[in-house]
N, C-alpha and C positions, 0 to 999 in steps of 0.2 A: 706349336701346331699339333693337333691331335692325330691319332691314327685310326682309332675306332675299328680295329681289325676284325675282331671276332664277334661283333654284335649282330652279324648276319646269320653266326652258325647258319484292197475292195473285191468284185465278185465274179462278174461275167468273164472278164479277160484275165490272163495271167498277170497283166500289169496291175489291175485292181487288186488281185490276190496278194501280190507282193507288197503293194502299198499298205494294205490292211495289216499284213503280217508285221510290218515295221512300226506302223503307227501305234500299235498296242505294245516297244523296247528302246647364279654366282663367286729369301736369305739375301738379305740385302746388305750392302756395304755401308758402314757408318762413317760418315764424313765429318771430320771436325775441323773447324777453322780457327786459326790463331790470329787474333786481331792486335796489331801493334799501334800504339798511339805515340806519335812523335811529340816530344815536349820542346817548346821553344825557349831558348835561354833568355832570361830577362835581365835588363840592366841592373847593376848592383844597387843603384839608388832607389829602385822600385821594389816593392814587396813582390814575391813570386805570385803569379796568377794561380788561382785554384779552379779546377774544373768544376762546373756545376754538379750538384749531386744527381746521381742517376735515380730517376723516379722508380719506385717499386711497381712491379707489374701487377695489375689486377688479374685475378684468376680468369683464364680463358682469353686474355688479351693477346694481340699480335706479338707484343714483346715477350710475353711468357712463352708463347708457342715457338718462338725462335730459339729458346734455350736449348742446351745440349740434351737434357732428358727428353724433351718433347721431340727433338729431331730424331733421337734414337727410337722413340715410340713410333714415329712415323715409319721408320725403316722396318720395324718389327711388324707393323700392320701391313706394309707393302709385301713383306715376306709371307704373311698369311694369304694374301691374294695370289702370290706365286705358288704357294702350297696348293691352294684350291685348283689353280690352273693345271698344275702337274698331275694332281690326283685325278681330276676329271678327264685328263688325257691318257690316264693309265700308265704314266711314266714312273715306274718304280725306282729306277736309277736316280732320276732327278730328285725324287723325294728323299732318298737315302742320303744324298749329298747335303741335305739341309741339317743333318745332325753332325755333331763332332765325331771324330774317328771312333771313339769309344762310347758314343751316345747310347742311351737305353730307352726302351718303351716298356711300360708295365701296363698290360691291358686290363679289362674289366674282370677277367677270370684269374688275374694274378700271374699270368705268364709274363716273363721278362725276356726281351730280345735285346742283345747287346752288340753294338758295332754296326757299321754301315752295311756289311754284307748280310747279316741276319735280318736287318730291317728291310733291305731291298728284297730279300727272298720272301718275307711275309707279305709285302705289298704285291709282289708278282703273283703269289698264290691267291691273294684276294681278287686281283683283277682277272685272273684266269677262271676262278670259280664264279665270279659275278661280272660278266662283261657289261660295260656300260654303267657300272655303279657310279653315282655322283655324290659329292659331299657339299654340305653347307656348313659354315662356321660363324658363330656369333661370339665375338670377343667381349667378355664382361669387364675385365680389368687388366692393366699392365702396370706393374710396380718395379722400381729399380732400387733394390737393397744396396747395391754399390754401382759405381760408374760402369762396370763391365759385366754386370749381372742383371737380368730381367726375369720377372716371374709373370707369366701370362695365364689367366684363368678364363675359361669359356665353355661353350657347348658346341658339339658337332652333331650333325644329323646325316645319315646315309639313306639314300633311296636307290633301290635296284629296279631293273627293268623286268625282272621275273616276279612271280607271285610270292613275294616275301614281305612281311610287314616292315614299316620304317623302323629304324633304330637310332638311338641317340645316346650320347655319353657326355658327362662333365669331364673336363680335363684341366690339368695344371702342367704347363710347360716351362722349364727352366732354360733360359737362353744365356749364352756367354759370348762376350766379344772376343773373338779369337782370329788372329791373322787378318784383321781389318774387316771381319764379317761377324754378323750376329748369327750364331748357330745354336741349335737345340742340343742341350746336354742330356736332358731327360724329359720324358712325358709320362704322366700317370693318368689313368682314366678310371671313372666310376660309372656304373650303369645308371641310366636315367630313363624311366618309363616314358613312352610316347603314347598319349591317348589315341586310340584308333579302334574302329570296328572291323578291322581286317579279319580277325579270327572268325567273326560271324559270316563274312562274305567270301572267305578263301575258297569255298567249294565252287564259286563261280569265276575264279581267277583264270581258268582256261579260256574264258570268253575274250580276254584281252587280246587285241590285234585287229586285223582287217578281215572282213568276210564279204563274199559275193554270191549271188544267185542269178543265173542267166537263163532266159527262155523266150523265144519268139520275139526278138528285138527289144526285150525288156531286161534291164540290169538293176538289181537291188544291191546296194552297197552299205555296209555298216562298219563302223570302227569303234572299238571299246577300249577305254583306258582307266587306270586308277586315278583318283583325285583326292585331295584333302587328306593327306597322310594315309591313303588307302582305306579311308572310312567309307568311300562311295565308289561306285563304278559309273562312268559317264559313257553313254553310247550315242553316237550321232548316226543318222541314217538318211539315205536318199534313194529315190527310184527314178530311173531314166527310161523313157520309151523312145526308140528311134533317135537317140542322141539328145532328147529334150528332157529336162528334169520335170517330173510331174508331181513329186511329193518329197518332203524332207522333214526332219525334225530332230528332237533330242530326248533322251531318256536318262534319268538318274535312278540308280538302284542303290538302296541303302538298308539299314537295319532299324526296326522299330523296337526299342527296348521295352515298351509297355506291353505289346502283344508278343514280343520275342519272335518276330517273323521278319523275313525279308520283304520289303515293299519297293515299289517303283512308281515314279511319276513320269508321264510322257506328255510331250508337247509337240504338235505337228504344225506344218507350214500353213494349213488351212485355218488355223486358229483354234482347233480343237485341243482338248487335253484329257488326260485320264490317269487313273491310279490303279495299281495292281497289287494283290497280295499273293506272295509266292509260297507254294507248298511242295516239299520234296516228294517225288513219286518214283517208283521203280524204273520208269522209262526216262526220267529226267526231272522236269519241273512242271507243275500246273500253276497257272496264274489266273486268279479270279479278277477280271478287269471290269472297271466301271468308269465311264467318262461322260463327256459332253461335247457335242459338235459346236462349231463356231456360232450357229444360230440357236443354240440352247436346247437341242434335242438330246435327251440322255441316251447313253449307249451302254450295253453290257456284253460280255463275252467270257468264254472259258478258253484260255490260250494254253498251248502246250509247247514247251521247249524239249525236244526229243534228242537224247544223246545215247550213243552206243557206249557202254562202259569202257573206260580207258581210251576212248577216241577223242582226240583234241583238235582234229583238223576238219571235222564236218559235223553239222547238227541239222535237225529238222525243226520246222515250225508250222503249227496248224492252229486254227481258231474255230471253235464250235459254239453252239448255243448262243448265237449272236442275235442281238435285238437292237433296233433303232426306234426309240420310243416304245410303243406297244407292238410294233411290227417286227416279225422275225425276218432275218436276212440270211442268205446262203452262207454255209460254212466256208472257211478258207481251207482247201486241201493242203496237204503237207508240201511245204517249200523247203528245198535242201540248200543249205549254205555251205560253201567251201572256204577254208582259210586261204587268204591271199598270201602267197609266199614271195619273198624277195627273189628277183631274177639275177 
């Protein structure tokens, strides 16, 4: 099992204004069984009976899977699931217990941690620095050089809740059968690049979370999260007036490598859709938006995401130069959104 420790290093009313603002953003014990066959004594006058030959097992057949090597492989795979469960629960002690007393980890940078105490300390530091970090494991192969030794090869991927890119590593784990358990004696890792556009979008990482704007019985709510290896931001939004939902939709924010610009695609509950091109500005971001209403009328606008430098818990949104077909429509004055914090 891998450790992957250091890879992280509308217009008249406020309700319409809010709706417009949004419409455009998954160590085990190895058990061995001894099977005894009782042989019946034959009369001396008859030749001894011979047991029928045992048929050879076809690869992948149930007979083959019942063999000792496959039983042990099943235990090691079960151990991998236990490892993931303990890791995602942030249980450093349980993880360290999956190594031998003098087990070692050699990470991607060449650092070596030996012994359960050192391994536990490294996991504890990781969980403290990255609360909520989660791991995925893909086992590629498990080989048994001897009956008490197994070599596991695979890939791990770590995802954090904070604005950091995903990270992955190849690993080789050596397991030994010791005191009735399969334990890891050593794990070695090698860096593995993860394709992602995170670097181009990380300036918008502060938008991740929940946001609200309230005024005169109208509440606009938005939630943003990373998706697809943090190559995109997904934002869902809704507007409620007097307890009734009057608008909702979804926006995907990504990177266009051809134009080397951030772009967004917006889809709202009325059936309309739009696309925006983002440009960095001193006050935040300007978005040149163009779209289409559900009945086919083109729309355009210049939207502004306004941010106070260094402020991550509030932002403003306004929309100007708005047109519905050939007709100009009123601007959307600035709407202020506050981050929703856990109570």
